[in-house]
C-alpha positions as CSV (number, residue, x, y, z in Angstrom):
1,G,0.0,0.0,0.0
2,A,1.3,3.3,1.1
3,E,4.8,2.1,1.6
4,L,5.1,1.8,-2.2
5,V,4.2,5.4,-2.8
6,P,7.8,6.8,-2.9
7,A,8.6,4.3,-5.6
8,F,5.5,5.2,-7.6
9,V,6.3,8.9,-7.3
10,R,9.8,8.1,-8.7
11,L,8.2,6.4,-11.7
12,L,5.9,9.5,-12.2
13,R,9.1,11.6,-12.4
14,D,11.3,9.2,-14.4
15,A,13.5,10.6,-17.1
16,E,11.9,8.4,-19.7
17,A,8.5,9.6,-21.1
18,E,7.4,6.0,-21.6
19,V,7.8,5.3,-17.9
20,R,6.0,8.4,-16.9
21,A,3.2,7.6,-19.3
22,A,2.8,4.1,-18.0
23,A,2.8,5.4,-14.4
24,A,0.4,8.2,-15.2
25,G,-2.1,5.7,-16.6
26,Q,-2.1,4.0,-13.2
27,V,-2.5,7.1,-10.9
28,A,-6.2,6.5,-10.2
29,A,-5.7,2.8,-9.5
30,V,-2.8,3.5,-7.1
31,C,-4.7,6.3,-5.3
32,G,-7.8,4.0,-5.1
33,A,-5.7,1.1,-3.7
34,I,-4.2,3.1,-0.9
35,G,-7.4,5.1,-0.2
36,A,-8.2,8.7,-0.8
37,A,-8.0,9.5,2.9
38,D,-4.5,8.2,3.3
39,P,-1.9,11.0,3.7
40,A,0.3,9.2,1.2
41,V,-2.0,10.4,-1.6
42,A,-0.8,14.0,-0.8
43,T,2.7,12.9,-1.9
44,I,1.4,11.7,-5.2
45,L,-0.6,14.7,-6.2
46,P,2.3,17.2,-6.7
47,A,3.8,14.7,-9.2
48,V,0.5,14.4,-11.0
49,G,0.3,18.2,-11.3
50,E,3.8,18.1,-12.9
51,L,2.6,15.5,-15.4
52,A,-0.3,17.7,-16.5
53,A,2.4,20.1,-18.0
54,D,4.7,17.3,-19.2
55,A,6.6,17.9,-22.4
56,S,5.5,14.6,-23.8
57,P,2.0,14.4,-25.3
58,H,1.9,10.7,-24.5
59,V,2.3,11.4,-20.8
60,R,-0.4,14.1,-20.8
61,S,-2.7,11.8,-22.8
62,A,-2.2,8.9,-20.3
63,L,-3.0,11.3,-17.4
64,A,-6.0,12.7,-19.2
65,G,-7.4,9.2,-19.6
66,V,-7.5,8.6,-15.8
67,V,-7.6,12.0,-14.1
68,M,-11.4,12.1,-13.7
69,E,-11.2,8.9,-11.8
70,L,-9.4,10.8,-9.1
71,A,-12.5,12.9,-8.5
72,P,-15.4,10.5,-8.0
73,G,-18.7,12.3,-7.5
74,W,-17.9,15.3,-9.7
């Protein structure tokens, strides 16, 4: 669970766009698995914000595909 969050954040900030894109596509699943109320989610969200402005269109696309899953009930 939450103990894997630092490793996941490193993947979200990896130098390779393909790695960032793959991780971005799993953001909602990871946040759902650890629970939205878990403080560890707060360490993921800054990296997610960075991905929204990523230079790679593939990374931004992967994030766009899952970002609404982060806000259930909207």
